[in-house]
N, C-alpha and C positions, 0 to 999 in steps of 0.2 A: 359139299363140305360145310357150307354156311348153315343149310337146313339141318345136317346132323349135329352140328354145334348148338343151334338153338334148341333143338329137340331135347338134347342133353341138359341145357340149362333149364328148360321147362320142367324136366323130370325132377332135377334137384330142387327147384323151387316148390314143386308139390310136396316133397318130402319135408322141407322146412316149414311150409304153411301148415301141414298137418301137426306138426310138433308144436307150433305156437298158437294155433286157432283153438278156439273153444270147441267143447265137445258137442257139436251141433251140425245137422246137414241142412243145406240151402239147395233150393232148386234153381234151375237155370232161368226161371221167371220168379220174382218175388214182388209183393207189394210193400213199398217202403214210403216213408213219410220225410219230407224236407222239413227241417226244424229251423227256427222255432215257430214257423207259420203253420205247422201241421198240414201241409199240402201233400196229398196222397198221389203217388205215381206208380205205375208199373215199371219195373227195372229188369233189364236183361243182364244176368251174369255171364261173363264171357272171359274164360281163362286165356284166351288168344290175345287179349289186350292187356297191357300193363297199366296203363292209367285209366281211372274211371272218367266218364264223360257226361256232361249235362246239356240238354237243350237249351240254347240261349240265344235270343234274338237281339238285333241292334246293338252289337258289341262296340263299346268305345273305350278306347284306352286313353288314360290322361294321368297327369301327376298331381300329388297333393302332398304338400310339404317336402317335396323332393323324393317322394317315393312313387313307384309306379302302381296304379289303380285301374280297376275295370269297372265300367258301368254296362249293365246288360238287363234285358227284359226276360222275365220268366212268364210263360203262358200255360195255363192249365185249362183243358177243355173238359168240363163235367157233362158227359154224354147223358147221364141219368136226368139231369135237370135241364140240359139244353143250354147250359151257361158256359161262359169263358171267363176265367179269372186271370188276370195279367198284373204284374208288379215290376217295378224297376229296382234293382239291387246295385249297391256299390261295394265293392270288395277290393282289398289289397291284391295285387298280383304276387304270388309267392314264386313263380318261375314261368318260363316260357317254353312252350313245347313245339318243336317243328317236326312235322311227319312228311317224310319223303316217299312218294310212290310214282306209279306210271303216269299218273295224272299231274305230276308236279309236287310242289311243296305247299304245305298248309301250316301257317303259323298260328298257334293257339295259346291264349293266356290259360293260366292255372290258378285256381283260388281254392280256398279252404272253406267247406261248408259242412254242417251237420245233417247226416241222414239217420233216420231211425229204422232199425231193422230188428224185428223180434224183442221189442221193448228196451233196446239199448240204443243210446245215441253215439254215433261214431263221427268223429271229425275226420273228414277225409279230402284228399285233393281231387279236384274235378277240372278237367280241361274243358273250356267253353267252345261250343260250336252249334251251328244250326242244324238240329236233327229233326226238323219238320218232316222230311222225307222217309224218316225211319220209323219203324213200328213202335219203338220203346223210347221215351224221352230221356230215359237214363240208362247208361250201360255201366255196370260195375266191373272193373278190371281186376287183374289178379292181385294188385297190392291191396285192394279192399276186400276181395274174396278171402284172402290170407288171414283177415282179421275176423271174419264171420264164421268160418268153419269149413266143412268139407262139402264140395260142389258135387251134386247129384244131378248130372246132365239128363237123366231119364224122368226126372220129376219136376213139378212146378209148386209154388205156394206152400213150402213146408214151415213156414214161419208165420207168426201173428203180427199184422201190422199195427203201428201206433205206439206212442210213448206217453206215459202220464208225467206228472210234474215231478215225480221222484225218480224218474228213469236214471240209471247210471250213465255217465258219459265217458266215453273213451277218447282221450285227446289224440291228436295226430302224432305219430312219432317220427321226429326229423330224420331218423336213421333209415326210414322206409323210402325216403326220396331217392329216386335212382334214374339215370338216363340209361338209354338202351333200346332194344326193340319193343315196338308197341304194335300189337296186331289190330290193325284197322280192318283186316279182312273180315271180322264179325259184322262191322258195319255194312260192308259190301254184300255179304251173305243175306243179312237181315233184310236189306234193301231189295234184293232180288227175290227173296222168299216171302216177303210180306203178305202175299195173297194165299199163302200155303196154310194148311192146319197146323196147330200148336206143335205137335209132335215132330213134324218134319224139320223144324228149326233147332231141334235140340243138338244136333251135331255141331252147330256152329259154336258151342261152349268148349269144344275140344281144341287142343292146340294146333295151330296152323302156322306156316311160315309167315312172319309178319313183314309189314313195311319197316323201313328205317326210321326210328325215331331219335331225336337228340334234344337234350334239355339244357337250358341255361338259366342263370339266375337273372 
């Protein structure tokens, strides 16, 4: 019953996303840029996840002027140059995400960051977690996919990476914030299949029964 209800919700979301999204197709893997630092990353697009996720290390929670903030470290490995780039960021925590699964609960802070896709900057919510064991450092969930366009699970790299100084910016829409189910199954499949060829992982972008997610301010 729960699975049927979730599948119905996913189908309804797909229709709404198509109605609001730009006339663009995106693949299940895209090259994106984290702004304003112009850091390039490979991102996996997974409609089985509600909230986007970013690889973050050494996560620290603290208060500033009575508000909840998060300090975390980004790490980018440039395999072509054999170099590793790391930087520490501080961001206000916009909400807290609790994912419940068979392995227990995982409490994750959520922050707003700008990501560039196909020449447009999108301010999106990202939950922070250590994704060092995952193939892709960024996972874009269906809240973000709904802003980008139609997801083509059979294709990759359908967009152009990078934004120039005049790139349009789409601010985060507060009405997109939602609690509910978040499919962390995509992370699990990615971890199991990281050694397989690219095409074999495309199925992970289809809807799957998620773990339970709850959100709080």
